[in-house]
Every structure is written in C-alpha cells, then in structure tokens.
C-alpha positions as CSV (number, residue, x, y, z in Angstrom):
1,M,0.0,0.0,0.0
2,V,1.1,3.6,-0.7
3,S,2.1,5.3,2.5
4,D,0.6,8.5,3.8
5,L,3.9,10.2,3.3
6,A,4.0,9.1,-0.4
7,R,0.4,10.3,-0.9
8,T,1.3,13.7,0.7
9,A,4.4,14.0,-1.5
10,A,2.4,13.2,-4.6
11,R,-0.4,15.6,-3.7
12,R,2.2,18.4,-3.1
13,A,3.8,17.7,-6.5
14,L,0.5,17.8,-8.3
15,Y,-0.6,21.0,-6.5
16,T,2.7,22.7,-7.3
17,L,2.4,21.9,-11.0
18,S,-1.3,22.5,-11.4
19,P,-2.8,25.5,-9.7
20,S,-6.2,24.8,-11.3
21,T,-6.2,21.3,-9.6
22,W,-5.4,22.9,-6.3
23,S,-8.2,25.4,-6.8
24,R,-10.7,22.7,-7.5
25,R,-9.7,20.3,-4.7
26,E,-8.8,22.7,-2.0
27,L,-10.8,25.8,-2.7
28,G,-13.9,24.2,-4.3
29,L,-13.5,26.5,-7.3
30,D,-13.7,24.8,-10.7
31,L,-12.2,27.3,-13.2
32,D,-13.3,27.9,-16.8
33,P,-10.9,26.6,-19.5
34,W,-9.4,30.1,-20.1
35,Q,-8.9,30.6,-16.4
36,R,-7.1,27.3,-16.1
37,A,-4.8,28.2,-19.0
38,M,-4.0,31.5,-17.2
39,T,-3.5,30.2,-13.7
40,D,-1.5,27.1,-14.9
41,A,1.0,29.2,-16.9
42,P,4.4,28.4,-15.4
43,A,6.7,30.7,-13.5
44,G,8.5,33.1,-15.9
45,S,5.6,33.3,-18.3
46,R,4.3,36.4,-20.0
47,V,0.5,36.1,-20.2
48,I,-2.1,38.4,-21.8
49,A,-5.8,37.6,-21.4
50,L,-8.5,39.5,-23.3
51,T,-11.9,38.9,-21.7
52,H,-15.5,40.0,-21.9
53,R,-17.1,41.7,-19.0
54,Q,-17.8,39.5,-16.0
55,A,-15.7,36.7,-17.4
56,G,-14.1,36.1,-14.0
57,K,-10.7,37.6,-14.5
58,T,-10.5,38.9,-10.9
59,S,-11.3,35.5,-9.5
60,A,-8.7,33.8,-11.8
61,A,-6.0,36.3,-10.9
62,S,-6.7,35.9,-7.2
63,V,-6.3,32.1,-7.5
64,G,-3.1,32.4,-9.5
65,V,-1.5,34.8,-7.0
66,A,-2.6,32.8,-4.0
67,H,-1.1,29.7,-5.5
68,T,2.2,31.5,-6.1
69,M,2.3,32.8,-2.6
70,I,1.7,29.4,-1.1
71,W,3.3,26.9,-3.5
72,R,6.0,28.5,-5.5
73,G,8.3,29.1,-2.6
74,P,8.6,31.2,0.6
75,G,9.1,34.9,0.5
76,T,7.8,35.8,-2.9
77,T,6.9,39.4,-3.7
78,N,3.8,39.9,-5.8
79,L,2.2,43.1,-7.1
80,I,-1.3,44.0,-8.4
81,L,-1.7,47.1,-10.4
82,A,-5.0,48.6,-11.7
83,P,-6.2,51.9,-13.0
84,T,-7.6,52.9,-9.5
85,Q,-6.8,52.0,-5.9
86,R,-10.3,50.6,-5.5
87,Q,-9.8,48.1,-8.2
88,S,-6.4,47.0,-6.8
89,A,-8.1,46.7,-3.3
90,E,-10.8,44.5,-4.8
91,L,-8.3,42.0,-6.1
92,I,-6.5,42.0,-2.7
93,R,-9.9,41.3,-1.1
94,R,-10.4,38.3,-3.4
95,L,-6.9,37.1,-2.8
96,R,-7.3,37.3,1.0
97,G,-10.4,35.1,0.7
98,R,-8.5,32.5,-1.3
99,L,-5.6,32.4,1.2
100,I,-8.0,32.0,4.2
101,D,-10.0,29.3,2.4
102,S,-6.8,27.4,1.9
103,G,-6.0,27.5,5.6
104,E,-3.2,30.0,5.5
105,K,-2.4,32.3,8.4
106,L,-1.9,36.0,7.5
107,D,0.9,38.0,9.2
108,V,-0.1,41.2,7.5
109,D,-3.7,41.9,6.5
110,N,-5.0,45.3,5.4
111,A,-6.9,46.8,2.5
112,F,-3.9,47.0,0.2
113,S,-1.6,44.2,1.2
114,V,-1.4,40.7,2.6
115,E,1.5,38.7,3.8
116,L,1.8,35.0,4.8
117,Q,3.8,33.5,7.6
118,N,6.1,32.0,5.0
119,G,7.1,35.6,4.0
120,S,5.2,35.8,0.7
121,R,3.4,39.0,0.2
122,C,1.2,40.8,-2.3
123,L,0.7,44.6,-2.6
124,G,-2.1,46.3,-4.4
125,L,-1.3,49.7,-5.9
126,P,-3.1,52.2,-8.1
127,G,-2.0,52.8,-11.7
128,A,-2.2,56.6,-11.5
129,D,1.5,57.4,-10.8
130,D,4.4,55.3,-12.0
131,A,6.7,56.9,-9.4
132,A,4.7,55.1,-6.6
133,I,5.7,51.6,-7.8
134,R,9.4,52.1,-8.3
135,G,11.8,50.3,-6.0
136,L,10.1,46.9,-5.8
137,S,11.7,43.7,-7.1
138,I,9.1,41.1,-8.2
139,D,10.0,37.4,-8.0
140,G,6.3,36.2,-7.9
141,D,3.4,37.5,-10.0
142,L,2.9,41.0,-11.5
143,V,-0.7,41.3,-12.4
144,I,-2.0,44.4,-14.3
145,D,-5.8,44.4,-14.1
146,E,-7.9,46.3,-16.7
147,A,-4.5,46.8,-18.4
148,A,-6.1,48.4,-21.5
149,R,-6.8,51.5,-19.3
150,V,-3.4,51.6,-17.7
151,S,-0.8,54.0,-19.1
152,D,2.2,53.0,-21.1
153,A,4.3,55.0,-18.6
154,L,3.2,52.7,-15.7
155,Y,3.7,49.5,-17.8
156,D,7.2,50.7,-18.8
157,A,8.0,51.4,-15.1
158,A,6.7,48.0,-13.9
159,R,8.4,45.6,-16.3
160,P,12.0,46.3,-15.0
161,M,10.9,45.2,-11.5
162,M,11.0,41.6,-12.8
163,I,14.3,41.7,-14.7
164,R,16.4,40.2,-11.9
165,H,14.0,37.3,-11.6
166,S,12.8,36.9,-15.2
167,A,13.1,33.1,-15.0
168,V,10.5,32.9,-12.3
169,A,8.6,36.2,-12.2
170,R,5.3,35.9,-14.0
171,L,3.6,38.8,-15.8
172,I,-0.2,38.7,-16.3
173,L,-2.0,41.3,-18.3
174,L,-5.8,41.2,-17.9
175,S,-8.4,43.4,-19.6
176,T,-11.6,43.9,-21.5
177,A,-11.1,45.6,-24.8
178,W,-10.8,49.4,-25.0
179,A,-9.2,51.6,-27.6
180,K,-6.8,50.7,-30.4
181,M,-3.9,52.2,-28.6
182,G,-1.6,51.5,-25.7
183,F,0.6,48.6,-24.6
184,F,-2.3,46.1,-24.1
185,Y,-3.6,46.6,-27.6
186,R,-0.1,46.4,-29.1
187,V,0.8,43.2,-27.2
188,W,-2.5,41.6,-28.1
189,T,-2.2,42.4,-31.8
190,E,1.6,42.4,-32.3
191,G,3.1,40.4,-29.4
192,D,5.3,37.6,-30.5
193,P,3.8,34.2,-29.6
194,H,7.3,33.1,-28.6
195,D,7.2,35.7,-25.9
196,W,3.5,35.8,-24.9
197,L,0.8,33.3,-24.0
198,K,-2.4,34.8,-25.5
199,I,-5.7,33.8,-24.0
200,E,-9.1,35.0,-25.0
201,A,-12.3,34.5,-23.0
202,R,-15.3,34.5,-25.3
203,V,-18.7,35.2,-23.9
204,A,-20.2,32.3,-25.9
205,D,-18.2,29.9,-23.8
206,C,-19.1,31.5,-20.5
207,R,-21.1,29.3,-18.1
208,H,-22.2,32.1,-15.9
209,I,-24.0,34.4,-18.5
210,S,-27.2,33.2,-20.1
211,A,-28.0,33.8,-23.7
212,A,-31.2,35.5,-22.7
213,D,-29.4,38.0,-20.4
214,L,-26.8,38.6,-23.1
215,E,-29.5,39.4,-25.6
216,K,-31.0,42.0,-23.1
217,E,-27.6,43.6,-22.9
218,R,-27.4,43.7,-26.7
219,R,-30.8,45.5,-26.9
220,A,-29.8,48.0,-24.2
221,M,-26.4,49.0,-25.7
222,S,-25.2,50.5,-28.9
223,A,-23.7,48.0,-31.3
224,S,-20.2,49.4,-30.7
225,T,-20.5,49.3,-26.9
226,F,-21.8,45.8,-27.0
227,A,-19.0,44.7,-29.3
228,R,-16.4,46.2,-26.9
229,E,-17.9,44.9,-23.6
230,Y,-18.9,41.4,-24.7
231,Q,-17.3,40.6,-28.0
232,N,-13.7,41.7,-27.3
233,H,-13.6,44.3,-30.1
234,F,-11.3,47.2,-29.7
235,D,-12.6,50.7,-30.5
236,S,-11.0,52.9,-33.1
237,M,-9.7,56.2,-31.7
238,E,-12.5,58.1,-33.4
239,S,-15.2,56.1,-31.6
240,R,-13.8,57.4,-28.3
241,F,-15.1,60.8,-29.3
242,F,-17.9,60.1,-31.7
243,D,-20.6,57.5,-31.5
244,A,-20.3,55.1,-34.4
245,D,-24.0,54.3,-34.6
246,A,-24.9,58.0,-34.7
247,I,-22.4,58.6,-37.5
248,A,-23.7,55.7,-39.5
249,A,-27.3,56.9,-39.1
250,A,-26.3,60.4,-40.3
251,F,-24.9,59.0,-43.6
252,S,-27.7,56.5,-44.2
253,G,-30.4,59.0,-44.9
254,G,-32.1,58.2,-41.6
255,F,-32.3,61.8,-40.3
256,G,-33.7,62.4,-36.8
257,P,-36.5,64.8,-35.9
258,T,-36.2,68.4,-37.0
259,P,-34.9,70.5,-34.1
260,Q,-37.2,73.1,-32.5
261,I,-36.1,76.7,-33.2
262,E,-36.6,79.2,-30.4
263,E,-38.8,82.2,-31.2
264,D,-35.9,84.6,-30.5
265,P,-32.7,82.9,-31.6
266,V,-30.7,86.1,-31.3
267,V,-31.2,86.1,-27.6
268,S,-30.3,82.5,-27.3
269,V,-27.0,82.9,-29.2
270,G,-26.1,86.1,-27.6
271,S,-26.6,84.7,-24.1
272,V,-23.7,82.4,-24.7
273,F,-21.4,85.5,-24.6
274,G,-23.3,87.1,-21.7
275,K,-25.0,89.8,-23.9
276,V,-27.9,90.3,-26.3
277,F,-27.0,91.5,-29.8
278,P,-29.5,93.8,-31.6
C-alpha cells in the first residue's frame, strides 16, 4: 500500500504543478478553461488575457497569485496594479479570501496588502502614478488588471521590476477591450507568440452568463459598446469621441426629428457670450 507520506508528496507535487487542480480540490472552485490556462501558466511566463465583462478575471487572478504565494516558494513578492486603488483593493480582497480558504495564516492583512507566515506578500497599488511603484523587485506575480486602461508609462516602469528574476517572475495582463492604442492593444495584436501566451475568454463559452441575459444587454447598448464589452472588439480612436452608430445613421439617410427653433434665436445665441445682440 502507498504510505501516507508518499500520498502527501504526490499531492504536493500535483498542486505545485497545477494551480487549477489545487483550486478545484482545496478551494472548491472549478475554473473555466481560459482561467485554467492562465493560472496554470508556469513561472517566468508572460500572459495576456482578453476577456469580456464579468468573465471572472479577478477570480482567476486571485487564484493564481494565491497559489504563487503558497506553493512557488517562501518569501515571494507579488504586485497587483489597476487603474484605481479601489480596483487593486478588490483584487486584494479576493486574494485574501483564497488564502484564508486554503487554511493559510496572515501575518499582514490590510486593504492594500497581505503577507503570509512564509514571508510571501502581495501589494495592491493604483496605476495613476508610475513613481509610486518604483523600488520593488518582483519574483512572484505581477498582475495588471484592466490593463487596456493603464498608461504606457506605468507599464514601462513596472516591467523592469521583474528583470532580476525573469526566469520565475510571471507577468499577467488582464483586460476587457478598450481603444486601439496603448501597450495592451499592441501586445495583443503584435506580441510575438514566442514571448506571450495569449488567452481569449469568449462570452459564448461563459457558463455564468445566459443567452437571454446577453440578448438583453445587446438591446440595451449601442452596437459598438456591446462589441467592446462582450465581443472583445477594440474601439477605433475616433469612436472614443464620436458615437459610431450616430455617425452611421447620419450618412444612411435616416435623419432624426427636426430640431425646434426658439422664437428669439438672437437672444439664445447672444446669451452664450453674456449679452444680447441687436
């Protein structure tokens, strides 16, 4: 018979190599295929994940970082960046829950950081100022959430934090689509497959969003907004300033109602400048 010691060693080896298996068995969380691909990416990977809204990217990231803090080795430093402090704090909150569910004891526990008794820690910082993140050295995970809305300056400041530990430090870029600009869009469209593991979460494959609810969203949104939020389509720069549906309608002959003209248009125009012209 296999001894308890052998079983324990086999389980530890399996959990070390397969974060998604650890998540299913120990956390009771069965990840979607794209989430498994992300969390199971080995140390030293460069991962970019393009997801629709409510795909579960925060949940997947929290599992991945929790596994790194527990299983990759003691004393890892991990960092979460997001456009705002609130978003970073939300990922820290999810991470805290994963660590507690796994039976870990926290030495440091606050809104923006957690640290385990083995010395592994994770910090959550906002992406507003690249000066605030300098000075850290990352040998665990660097997660940039909603990366399409994070500045190139912050990304350029963050990458060198992994250079001393490039063989083990893992970079994870997560985002819904945004504009056709910035580092996230460039990596997604131009990143070399030898350098990047590219993962796409498609809403058609999501177990948590029904077709009926998705159709309600389609009816409630403009076509361009729905395509961005749920179909992973990046907006052109022009669409950030002009509504694509309104422009299309203007050139299709479908003119809207005739605007009402005020009885005294001179007063209306003159009031813009603080006076009435004769």
